[in-house]
C-alpha positions, 0 to 999 in steps of 0.5 A: 307755256312751257310746251309748244307743238308746230305741226307742220315743217314747211315755210309757216312751220319753220317761221313760227319756230323761228319766230317763237325763239326770236321772241323769247320763248325758251321752252319746249319747241316741238316741229312734226313734219311728214316728210324725212327731209328738212324744211325746204321751198316749194315754189322752185319745184315748179321752176327752177328745180323743175327745170333743172336750173337748181339742184335740190341742196338749194331748196333748204330753207335753213342749214343744219347749224340754224335748225339745231341753233333752234334747240327743237324737238324734231319730229320729221317722216312722221305725220300727225293723225289726231288732237286731243284738246281735252288733254292737250296732246298731239297723236303722232304716226308712230304711236307716241303723243306729244303733249303741248300748251301752245299748239300751231297747225301749219299742215298745208295741203296736198293735190287734188287727183283725178281717178286713174293710176300713173299720173304726176302730181307736183307739191314735194321734192320727191314729185319734182325730181321724179317728173324732172327725169321724164321730161326729156325732148320730144316726149309728150307731156299733158298737163291737166289745169292751166292754173299757176302751177299748171302753167309753169309746169307747161312753160318749163317742160316746153323749155326743156324741149317736151311736146305739152298739151294744157288742158283746161275746163274753163273757157279762159284760164284763170279768168276767175282769179285774173279777169277775162282780158288778162287770162287771155293774155297768159293764154297767148303766151303758150299758144305763141310757142305751140303749146296745144292748150284746149280750153273747156274740156273736163279731164275724167280720169287717167288712163294706161295711155293719157287721159279720158275727156267728158266727151269720150274722147282719149289724149295719148301722152308719155307723162301727165301732170295733174294741176287741178288745185289742192284740199287742206291736210285737216283730216287729222283734226276730225273729232278736235272739236275745231271747226274746219271747212276748206281749211282750219276756220280761224278769226282775224288773229289765226286762232282756232281755239283756245291756244291753237292758231293755224298759219299757211295753206291750211288756214282759212282766217278773216283778213279784216283788211278785205273783210272777208275769210280767205285761204292763201296758198302762197309762200309770202303768206305762209312766212308772214302768217307763221310769224303772226301766229306765233307772237299771237300765241305767245303773248295774247294780251298783245294780239294783233290781227292778220292783215296782210295784202297778199303777194304771190309771183309766177314765172312762165316762159320770159313773163315775170308775173306778181300781184298783191292784194286779194283778186277773186270776186273782183268787180272790174279791171282797168290797165293803167300802165303799159300794153296787154298786147306787148305783155307788159302791163300793169292791171287794177282791180276794184272790188265794190268801192276799193282798189282791191289788188293789182297785178303787173307782167314785165313791169318794174318793182317801183311801177307796182309800190304804190299800187301795193300801198292803195291796196293796203290803205283801202283807197277809194277806186274812183278817187285812185285809178284816173278817169281817163284809164278805160276799164274792161269787164271782169 
């Protein structure tokens, strides 16, 4: 294998490239990225960068010297447009073609949008800087979607002095992921600060003056941020013969096809730890999966299943939220430490008869570590969670 191409120059793609070099690969290594910028970190876009606590220079994942040391054939500012697997070639938007012996797909996701023009999204550095310029004190920002991204942006806008309206179609934000009780706690943090949070409403269109709801009501705003989820960037793979469906479909080794692997937000793989297919849009997973895909591509005879305990974090107002595991589709939640009302607690999640996840707000790392291990070991619920701890409905 003398030519490896990594498509996607963000956390997962960079991690894959670095791992290949670290593991001894000395052939041609092409890294393709559709943005003209060198790889940078995305989680701070909705936190430190949007809040103007950081400037853009702090987001760089590696220095120019670090990238040079990798000996990359670096193709930035050009998107991949097609894959011809029969002759092992990646087609690029500038008309060039890149041959490969091994391929890692790490093209990430893009924001979902709503009908209408003028709304902000928050995925790239330019997105964040443009929105930051508009968030001056007294401006009215409507955020469509109260998931983690929308909630983080709403919290930052409030801190910057903007007036914030947060619109969410679900009765309780994030209940599908973290449970109703925990979702209600996170909701209260917005309400206590005067954010106009409206649940059970559907936005159908972005207008010149704001947004329009399904019931015909219009809400005026100076700025609109749409944070209603994302779509995997897989269109360039249409017709390639790879299985696509809410991402690039992979096995437990992150393999999508012969000598083709996927990593990061775009990869939907079978996680044997949980016995299910998942696609994880979190920074830690991107880096870990990039490493796993690179190792499995480079040494197929020694492949290892990628079976992580997913981790994510979120900063909202004065709350530090951390979670391990796979919380979606859980059957039960038990608060095992702290108090929901005080927004300082540790909640454990059950799926079937196993501990499947843990979420902490305002708790020290030592409090959550044993529960991460419980998830990793597939601990049985009854044997792990004290019978005296009251459980709440999911």
